[in-house]
C-alpha positions in Angstrom: -21.7 -43.8 -25.3 -21.1 -40.3 -24.1 -24.0 -37.8 -23.8 -23.6 -34.1 -24.6 -24.5 -32.2 -21.5 -24.0 -28.5 -21.7 -22.3 -26.9 -18.7 -23.7 -23.7 -17.3 -21.2 -20.9 -17.7 -20.0 -19.4 -14.5 -18.0 -16.6 -16.3 -18.9 -15.0 -19.6 -15.5 -13.6 -20.6 -16.7 -11.9 -23.8 -19.5 -10.1 -21.9 -17.1 -9.0 -19.2 -14.5 -7.8 -21.8 -17.2 -5.7 -23.6 -18.4 -4.2 -20.3 -14.9 -3.2 -19.3 -14.1 -1.8 -22.8 -17.3 0.2 -22.8 -16.6 1.6 -19.4 -13.1 2.6 -20.3 -14.2 4.2 -23.6 -16.8 6.2 -21.8 -14.4 7.4 -19.1 -11.7 8.4 -21.7 -13.7 9.7 -24.6 -12.9 13.4 -24.3 -9.4 13.1 -22.9 -6.3 14.5 -24.5 -3.3 12.3 -25.1 -1.6 13.6 -22.0 -4.7 13.0 -19.9 -5.0 9.5 -21.3 -1.4 8.7 -20.4 -2.1 9.9 -16.9 -5.3 7.8 -16.7 -3.4 4.7 -17.8 -0.5 5.3 -15.4 -2.9 5.9 -12.5 -4.9 2.7 -13.2 -1.8 0.6 -13.6 -0.5 1.9 -10.3 -3.8 1.4 -8.5 -4.1 -2.2 -9.8 -0.4 -3.0 -9.3 -0.3 -4.0 -12.9 2.7 -3.8 -15.3 2.8 -2.9 -19.0 3.5 -5.8 -21.3 7.3 -6.4 -21.6 8.2 -4.7 -18.3 
């Protein structure tokens, strides 16, 4: 018979996603569309990330 042992979480993905979303929202809250595009481009370049589909 198996016992139900709960594993301790090492990563709380929901908490991390909320923290990242809140930080980005705070940083971009008063930006114009052009400023927001520049912010996104800068962060994609800095993190060496690509847009989805590219």
